[in-house]
Phi, psi and omega in degrees: 000135176276168180296324183300320181291317178298316180302313182301316179296317184294321182279343173273343181304127181223154172273111179254112183298146182304330180290345174271357180276164189247003176091348181296135182268142179263131177303134185307322185301325180289324179292321173304324178296315177298317176299328177294317179298317177303326184291346183261020176287160175297153181204123177285124179069020180053035178284339175045067186279358179293142180209125182239136173249123185258128174247127178219168184054226184296337183293339176296309180298320179296318178297317185297319182291320177300319179299312176297321179294323179293322175301312183293317185290337190243007179247127179302142186312319184288344180254352182288133178240122183300321180299320175298314173302311178301318180295316178298320181298322186258357190306320185266008184304328184245008177274154175276313181223154168236134182236121171284128183261116182230153174246114172261114184304131178287173185269022183240090184299341180289341180279126179296146180305319182302328176287327179289325177290320179304313178302317179298314177302314179297325178294319179291323175297319176301313177305310181299318181291323176298322177296316176299318179299323184277355183078027174269155177264140178224150178216124174260112181238153180225035181270190178062234188261012184318311188258011179275142181306333180295325178293318178302314178294316176307323180271006179057041180269161171278170178302317185282351181278166177221151169256126184250007175141188183223138185250115179267136187231138175183209178236153175227149173266342185280152177297132178283131184297153173294150177282154179203154173233138182275328179257137179294149179313319186300333176285344183250359180226132173246121182252119178254139175234000000 
């Protein structure tokens, strides 16, 4: 792949909400290829803290139902919103796969947690760029019960581990929106000479 192609893929990557996906299924082998790209993320001390739980086939619907049920079971009645429950329950209806994005803390406590989280974000970006290259739609969301201890338990994570979101993967028939940035680059970069 030339650098022009890499530049194009980076600039074309978009968050495509699961409701904009069309229900067409991606072969599991192609998702495995994306996870192989994720595995090449940078990692301090080779802790390789990324951990993905992949839901495919019937497991997508089961996960969404479980997510909604976790919300209902862990939300006080006065804060419970039926619309939120329904959205969690139906979030994956048109997605091919849902991937839980997790950080499993490495066994080197001198490495700051923020670096472990950054490695997982890099792994997820690798996965996402690979998905963009293949023409897949992707959405990294962190709503619902993502940060609640009940989700950590559901995914069999330890106390020191973290759930960083869920990646919905599929196809879309919709026009991918143009990219935009709200702040000029000059406001986000200070260049010293």
